[in-house]
N, C-alpha and C positions, 0 to 999 in steps of 0.2 A: 501303315504300309505292311504288306504281308512279308513273311520271311522267305527269301529266295532259296532255292536248292543250292547246295554248295558247288555244284558244277556249272551253274549259270554263268555265262560269260560276263566278265566285268565290263563296265561302260568303256574303259580304255581299250579293251580287246575289240569290242564292237567297232569303235572308231577306227582302230588300226586296220581291221579287216575291210571296212568300207573304203578306207583311203588306199588300200593296196590292190584293189581290183585292177587287173591289167588294162593298159590304155587300149582304146579301140573296141572295148566290149560295150556294145550298144543294145544288143538283143537282151531283153529282160530275162528270158529263160536261161541264157548262157551266164548272165551275171548272177542270177540266183543260184544256179548250180555251182558256180565257182565259189560263192560265199558259203553255201551249205557244206561243200567239201572241206573248205578251210576251217569252218566252225567245228565240224565233226572231228577233224584232225586235232584242233586245239583242245577240244573236250577230252579226246582220247589221251592226249599228252598230259592233261591235267589229272586225269584218273590214274595214269601210270605213275606220275610223280607222287600222288597220294599213296598208292600201293607200295612204291619203293620206300617211302618214308616209314610205313608200317613195318615192312620187312626189315628195313635197316634198324628200326627200334627193337624189333623182336629177335632178329637173327644176324644182324650185321651183313646182310646179303643184298641190299638194295641196288648197289652199283652193278652187280652181275645181272640182276633182273632187268634193269634199265638197258644194259648193253644187249641182252638177248631179245628184248621186245622192241627196241628201236636201233637196230644195227645201222652202222654207218654205210652209206652207199660205197660201192667200189670206186677207187680212184681211177682216173683216166689210164694210168699206167697198168693197174690191175685189169681193167677192161680190155686193154690192148693185148696183154699177155694171154688172157682167156681167148680172145679172138684168134691170136696166132696158134694157140693150141687146137682150137676148133678147125682152123684151116688145115693144119697138118694132118688131122684125123680125116677130114673130108676129102682131101686130095693127097693121099699117101704117095702117089706116083710123081707128084710135083717135086721139083728140085728142092730137096730138104735143106740144103745149105742156105738158101735164101731165107726161109722161115727161121732157121737157127740164128742167122745173122740178125734178123729183126728182133728175135727174142732176146739175144744177148745185149743188143742196144737198149731195149726197153728195161732189162734188168739193171743196166748200168745207171739208169736215170734215178735221181733221188725220189724218195716217196713223197707224195703230196701231203 
């Protein structure tokens, strides 16, 4: 048996990807595109982890690299606050007190 490249997906990952295709995907092209995107993402994450390990070993900075290259998506609260800010800029003549009330309510919510 030939030696596989270190970034080749494991059989477990392949099985996981195949079993996680969304329900209702019957079109072969759509299914393949979905699988390609997930496999590409998994490979990129695997490469990032390897890079972080090397950086951690050499410079103790792997966690900062991981955070910068795979930022967490904004929470619903943060998205809503940004939307309120965009609305206040887009409609400056709109009753500002309404948007301020919405913003204060959002800020009072706990972080996700």
